[in-house]
C-alpha positions in Angstrom: 98.8 121.5 124.0 98.6 119.2 121.0 98.2 120.4 117.4 95.0 119.5 115.5 95.8 116.4 113.5 92.5 115.2 112.1 89.8 117.0 110.2 86.2 115.7 110.2 84.0 117.7 108.0 84.1 121.4 109.1 85.3 120.5 112.6 89.0 120.2 113.7 89.5 117.7 116.5 92.6 117.6 118.8 94.3 114.2 118.9 97.6 113.2 120.4 100.1 112.9 117.5 103.1 110.7 117.3 105.6 113.2 118.7 103.3 114.0 121.7 102.8 110.3 122.4 106.6 109.8 122.4 107.0 112.8 124.7 104.4 111.5 127.1 106.0 108.0 127.1 109.5 109.5 127.6 108.4 111.6 130.6 106.6 108.6 132.1 109.5 106.2 131.7 112.2 108.7 132.7 111.0 108.6 136.3 112.8 105.2 136.6 114.9 104.7 133.5 117.3 106.5 131.1 115.3 106.7 127.8 117.6 106.5 124.7 115.2 106.4 121.8 111.4 106.1 121.1 109.2 105.2 118.1 105.4 105.2 117.9 102.9 103.2 115.9 99.1 103.8 115.9 96.8 100.8 116.3 93.1 101.1 116.8 93.2 104.5 118.4 96.1 103.6 120.7 99.7 104.8 120.3 102.1 102.0 121.0 105.3 103.7 121.9 108.4 101.5 122.0 111.2 102.9 124.1 114.8 101.8 124.2 116.3 102.2 127.7 119.7 102.3 129.3 123.1 102.9 128.0 125.0 99.7 128.8 122.2 97.2 129.8 119.7 98.1 127.1 116.0 97.2 127.6 112.8 97.8 125.6 109.5 98.9 127.1 106.2 99.6 125.4 103.8 102.2 126.5 100.1 102.3 125.4 98.7 105.8 125.1 95.1 106.8 124.2 95.0 109.0 121.0 92.1 111.1 122.3 93.0 111.8 125.9 96.8 111.2 126.0 96.2 108.9 129.0 98.7 106.1 129.6 96.7 102.9 129.3 99.5 100.6 130.4 103.1 99.5 129.8 105.2 96.3 129.5 
């Protein structure tokens, strides 16, 4: 469960925060890769999580995650 991160008037709304987005990306990518480190940037309601993979042959993947639903929108 995510922590409320935004307050609109008198109503708290649940949003996926940076650490939750990184956790989701890490779980998704760890099915096929060794994830070393992640960092997240929010752009237009989508978390762009950059993950550094592998110990010897390092690669970088980017996972797009919707801030409202936590759904993975894609990765490259």
